[in-house]
C-alpha positions as CSV (number, residue, x, y, z in Angstrom):
1,M,174.7,42.2,59.9
2,N,174.3,40.7,57.2
3,K,171.1,42.1,55.8
4,I,170.3,44.8,53.2
5,G,168.6,47.8,54.8
6,L,166.8,49.1,52.2
7,I,164.9,53.5,52.8
8,E,161.5,54.2,52.0
9,V,158.9,57.4,52.1
10,W,155.7,58.1,51.5
11,L,154.0,61.2,52.7
12,G,150.7,61.4,52.3
13,K,147.7,58.8,52.0
14,I,148.6,55.3,51.7
15,P,147.1,54.2,48.6
16,D,145.2,51.4,48.1
17,Y,147.3,48.9,46.2
18,F,149.9,49.4,49.1
19,R,148.6,45.7,50.3
20,Y,150.8,44.1,47.2
21,H,153.7,45.3,48.2
22,V,153.8,44.1,51.4
23,E,152.8,40.8,49.8
24,T,156.1,40.6,48.5
25,I,158.5,41.9,50.9
26,G,157.7,38.9,53.1
27,L,159.3,36.5,50.4
28,V,162.6,38.7,50.6
29,N,164.0,37.3,53.9
30,C,168.0,39.0,53.2
31,V,166.1,42.6,53.3
32,D,164.7,44.6,55.9
33,F,162.8,47.0,54.3
34,H,162.4,51.1,56.3
35,F,159.4,52.7,55.6
36,Y,158.6,55.7,57.1
37,T,155.1,57.6,56.8
38,N,152.8,60.2,58.2
39,D,149.6,58.8,57.4
40,L,148.0,57.7,60.9
41,Q,145.2,56.0,58.9
42,Y,146.3,53.3,57.3
43,D,146.0,50.4,59.6
44,F,149.2,48.4,59.4
45,S,148.2,45.7,61.8
46,Y,147.6,43.4,59.5
47,I,151.9,43.5,58.3
48,K,153.5,40.5,60.4
49,H,156.7,40.6,58.4
50,P,159.2,40.2,60.5
51,N,161.7,42.3,58.3
52,F,159.0,45.2,57.8
53,Y,160.3,47.7,59.9
54,L,157.3,50.5,60.2
55,H,158.4,54.4,60.9
56,Y,155.9,57.5,61.8
57,I,157.5,60.9,60.5
58,T,155.7,64.2,60.1
59,E,156.6,66.2,57.4
60,N,158.3,69.1,59.4
61,E,160.7,66.2,60.8
62,F,161.6,64.4,57.7
63,L,162.3,68.7,56.8
64,C,164.3,69.2,59.6
65,R,166.4,65.9,59.3
66,Y,166.6,66.9,55.8
67,N,167.9,70.8,56.5
68,D,170.5,69.5,59.1
69,F,172.1,67.6,56.1
70,S,171.9,69.9,53.4
71,R,172.6,74.1,52.4
72,F,169.3,74.6,51.0
73,Q,166.9,74.7,53.3
74,I,163.6,74.1,52.1
75,N,160.0,74.9,54.6
76,E,157.1,72.7,52.4
77,I,157.0,70.4,50.5
78,S,154.8,71.7,47.5
79,H,153.4,68.2,46.7
80,P,153.6,65.0,48.6
81,K,155.4,63.1,45.3
82,K,158.2,66.1,45.4
83,I,159.8,64.1,48.1
84,V,161.7,61.6,44.9
85,D,163.7,64.6,45.1
86,F,165.1,63.7,48.7
87,K,166.1,60.3,48.0
88,L,169.2,60.6,47.8
89,Q,169.8,62.3,50.8
90,Y,167.9,59.4,52.8
91,F,171.2,57.8,53.7
92,D,172.0,60.8,56.0
93,M,168.6,61.3,56.6
94,F,168.0,58.3,58.4
95,E,171.4,57.3,59.6
96,E,170.5,55.5,62.3
97,I,168.9,52.9,60.2
98,S,171.7,53.0,56.6
99,S,174.5,52.7,59.3
100,K,173.8,49.1,60.7
101,Y,174.2,47.7,57.4
102,K,177.2,47.2,55.3
103,Y,174.2,47.3,51.9
104,V,171.8,50.5,51.9
105,G,169.5,52.0,49.0
106,I,166.0,53.0,48.6
107,Y,163.1,51.4,47.8
108,D,159.6,52.5,46.5
C-alpha cells in the first residue's frame, strides 16, 4: 500500500476541538487515519472522509492488546491521558493496521 497509516487512541470523552482535526484530515489524501476510541456518545456521522477509519475499543480491550505484547501486565489505566505511555507499543497492539502499510506512525 502506498499510503501512510497513522494510528491514534482516545479513551474517554472526545473534546469539542476534535472537529478541527477532522477538517484537516480530509486534506491529506496520502494518509489513512485510524482512530480508536471508547466514546460511544460522540456523533461521528458527519465525518465523510474516505481516509478516516473509526474503530471502537474498550479500555479492557486496549489493555488486553497491550498485555499481549508487554512483559509488564497492567490492569487499569489511572487516567485516560496516561495512554501516552503506551504509544510506542501501538505498532504491535494494532498489527492488523500497521502491517498493511509500508510506513506507519502515531498521531494525536
